[in-house]
N, C-alpha and C positions, 0 to 999 in steps of 0.2 A: 703700523709694519711702518720700518724704516724704511727711506728710498729705495737704498740697494735691494731691503729683502720685497718689494714690492715691484723693483725692475727686473727683477730674479723670474719673477713668478707670474708677469705677463713673458714673458721669453720664454720658459717654459711651454708658451700658452696656458694657463691657468688664470682665471679670476685675481686677481689681487682685489683690498678694500678700499682701490679706487684708482680710475686710468692715471699713470706715470705723465709727470706732465716734461716739458722741455724747452728750454730757452737761453743760448748760449752763444751754440757756436759759430763757427765758418763756416753754417748752411742750415739752423736753425735759431739766427742771431737779431740783432737788433739791432735798425741803422740808429748811426748816430744822432739822428734829426727826429727821429719816431721818437728815439728814446729821452734825448734832448726834453720835445712837449712830453710826453709822458711822470717824468721826471718834475715838470714843470707842473702838471697836471691834481699829482699826489701830494707836492707838498715836500721831497724830496731833493734835500740840497747834495746832488751827487758829484761827485768830481766823475769831468770826463776820461777815461783809455780807452784809443783807438786799438783794435788786434788785430784788424783787417786792414791796409791801405788802401785794394784795391775795393772795393764796398765797400766802406766808409765807416766796419760794424763794432761796436761795442761790446765791453766786457758791460754786461748787464750791473747798476747799479744796486749790492747789498741785501739795501731793501725793497727793491722791485721782485728780489730772488724771493725771500721769506714774509710777502706778502700774498703771491701769492702759490706760497709752496709748492715751488717748482723740485724738479726732484737731480735735477744734473747740477755738476757743477767742473768749470773745462778751468783747464791750468793755458793761462796767452803765454805765449812773446807779446809785451805795449809795443807799442810802437812810440818813439820817444817825438813828448809833446812841443819839441824845436822842431819836429823834422812833423807833423802833421798839422800843424799851428799853422804854416809859412803858403800851405795851399791857396789856391784860389780857379778861380772857371780859365779855362787853359793852360796852366799850369805842367809840366811835361815832367816824367821821370820814369825814371830807368831800374828795372827793381836789377836783381839779383843771377837771373838767370838771362840779362840781356832785352827784355823784349819791354817798347818804346808805352806806356800812359800818360794818356788827357785825364787833368781832373776835371768834370762837369759842368761840377758843383754839391754833387750830390759822390758823385763817386767814380775812379778813370773806368773808361774805357783802353783798348788795348787798338794803338795807331801801328807799330811798327812789329815789326819782329827779326829773331837774331839771325836762325838759319830761313830767312828769307831766299836768297837767291841761293844757296848750296845747291853744287849741280855735281858733286860724283863723293863717294864715301871717301876717299883723301880728305874734301873738304872737310866732310863731317867729322871726321878726329881732329880736325885742328878747334873744333870749339868747344871753352870752355864750361864744366859745369861746375856750380856750385857744391862744396860740403855741407852735408849739414848739418844743423843748427844745433853741436855739440854743448855750447858751451849754457847756452834753454835746456836740452834735456837734462846736465848738468844739477839746475835749481829743481826737476819734477817733482823727487820723494815727497823732501819736505810735505812741499803745497798737497801731493793725491793726500799723502801720509794724516792730513789733519782733512781735506773732506773727507776720509773710509768713513775718520774719529765721529765724524756728525751722524753719519750712519747715508750719507750725500751722494751717488754714482758720478765714479771722479773719470772725467774723460782727459786727451789730449786734445790742444783749437790743433793738427797737424791729421793732413787729408793724406790718402798713398791716389795717383791716376798716373796711368800711361798711357792712353789714349787720348783723351781732353786734354792733358800740359802737351800731350807733340804739335795739336794746331794751333798751340799759343804759340807754341817756336817756330811752328815751321809759315803756318799764316796757315786760315779753317779753310779756304780754297781750292790752295795746292799744296796741303794735305789729303784731302779729298780726294783728286788729281790725281798722286801720289799711290794712291792706295789702288783708282782705276790703274794707270799707263803705269807707275816703276813702284810697286810691291814694296820690293827689297827694299829700298828708299824708306820708305812711312817703316817699314821692323825696322831698320834704321836705327830710325829716332825712337820707336820704340823701347827700343834695347835703350840707348841710354840712360830713360827715363829711366825704366825696370832696373838699371846696373845702379843707378842713383838711391831707389825706395825702395831697395832693401836694403843697403848702408844703414839709409838714415831708420828706417824699421828696426834693422840689429842695435844699431845705436842704441834706439829710442825702449823696447822691450827688457834690451842686459841690463837699464837702466828698471825702470816698470813695467814689465810684463807681468807682474805681480800685481800691481796694485789697477793700474788701467779697467774698468768694465767693461767698457769697448771699446775695436779699434775704427775708423773712416779710412773707410774706401770709397774712390771714387769714377764714374765717367759720364761727359755723359751723353745720352746714345737715341736717345732722341730728340725732337720737336717738337709743337700746339697737334701737330698732325700724326703726325709719326714716324717713325726709325728712320735714324740721321745715313745710315747703313742698310745692307741687307744682314741678313740672316747669316748668308753664304759670307761674306765678309768678310761677318764678325766672327764666326767661330774659326775661319783660316786667318785672320791677322792680330784682331783684337782678343778671343779670349785665350788663347797663349799666352800671352803676358800678362794678362791678368788673372788666368789658375797660377802662375808660376810664381806671382809678390803676395799673392792667398795663400796659397800652400808652406810660403816660407813663413809670412802673419802664424799663421796657425802652427805652424812644430813652435812658437816662444810666445806664445800661450795662448790660455783657454781664453778668456776674452770673445767675444761675441764677434761678426764683421756685420757694422755698417756700412747698409752702400746706398752712395748717393746718384740717383738722373733724373734731369727733370725728366719731361715731356712723358713722351708714350710712349713707354716705356715697358707695357703689359709683356709683348714679343716676345722677351729680352729673357724674362722669368722666369724660363726653369731652367734655361741655361747657367745661370747667378745663381741659381741656388744648389746646383749640378756642382761649379765650383767653387761649392761655400760659404758664400752669402747665407747669414743668417738673419738678418734689416732689412730693409727698403723706405728710402727716401726720397726723398718729399710726398709720395705720394701724392702730384700736383694732376689733383680733380677735375682741374678745367678742360684735364686735354683730355681728348683721344681715342677711346679703351679704358680712359681709369676710373670706370669707374669704380668708387668703393666696397659695395656688397658684391660685385660677382665677382670680385675681388679676392676680398673674404675666405666666398668661395671654391675661388679654383686655387687657393696657394695659402691661405689662412692655420694650415697647418704643417705647414715651414715657414711661414715667414713670416714675420712683424716688422706691424707695416708702421711706421713713423715718420706721421708728417699729416695730412690731409684738411686744414684750416686753409681757405683756398683767400691765396692774397692778391685774385688780379681782379677778382671783381666785391666780396663779401668785403674781409676785409679794412680796402683801404676806403671802398663807394657805398657799406649798407649799411645799414641804419644797425646801431647795440642789439635791438631784439631781432633782427637779422642773423648777425652772429653768433647771436642766446642758439637760432634757430641752427646755423648752419653747424654749431655745436655740436647740437643734440643729434643731425640724423649721422654725422660721422662716427660719434661712440653706438647709438642704434650699428654702423655699420660695419665697424668698426673690432671693438671691444668685448661681444659676448667671447666667452673660454677663453682670454687675453687674450696677445701678439694686438698690443697694440699701446699705444706712444704719440699722447698730442705736443701738436706745437702745430706752427704757421705752415703751411708748403713752402717750401726754399723760407729766407728772410724775411724782418718784415721790414716794411720798402718806407722808406724818409714821409710816403701819401698817409702812414694807414692813420686814420684821429685818434689822442688815445684813451679816446669814450671805450671807440674796439678793441683796445688791449686788455683795458681792466672787462668789458661786457666776454671780451673771447676764454679768458680766464679761472675769472667770477662763475661761470659757465661751466667749462672744463672741472673746477673743485666740487658742484654743486651736484651736475647731471652726471660727473664718472663717478658718481662712489656705486660699491657694484654690493648695497647690504642686500 
């Protein structure tokens, strides 16, 4: 099977020849530092191309993608080297939205928010939002066509968010307080983001909606222990914004909708299914209520699970043998009947040993065969 055929079988809840594999996006990618160590371990001389400055993620080397027979290929907007190679611990960077971030030495953390002191709706109207990355979108078609010609799953490194991005702009504590005490302000901020996302996806899908195989959206809705917000608050304020965006996207492409939320997201899955989500990522198996066998039983006929390999304990701190056992467990739980794409839970972090990354993908190729 080609990678595209393999993914389509899995998405239609049929077992392909083997479990599809992913590596490379902004929610299933690899840290510069883990990638650097992996290339050294494998003897690859790969050029480092940063594709996400906040998380310090890089484009995986072609040699790595080929070695592990990765099924996905992403189109990225790369960060110029002259920008990121000047980063050092303590460096401050203000992104296009006005969020100020400080470099930890491994990634950037938010330290201030452009809408933190906005008090009225009139103040909010004075905020200038960036436009869609049109120059990047203009360059996408040849790259995606090349991926498709090779039979690979074509994806664009672009994710749609309204709830999570809102607290980036407002600050987490203040936005949660808004939801409780002045929900009209919270909704007004989400309206700003919804407008941006609809313009962004309109531009993107007009250009390559016929080529993309999966569209990325997401809002973190949960912590390690449980939901960030109640289902009542979610359904009243967040879900309508998401539904508008997801309906807009699905009117413009046949590609399935991939939804990213870390944490104990299980209580929200019926609602996400209702508004058009086809794929759930990253399946944070270490979070409360995220038992993969149970999730498969409850939602396996409606959702494809994308992720599942523990990045909190097993990948950074386990032995290669424990990594192989983790891969076997998740395949046993999630792959029967299709509906599973294997990768790490979120991005492979800087402290993951290269031996464990090799064990992950070698075992996925070996044990994931569905003969």
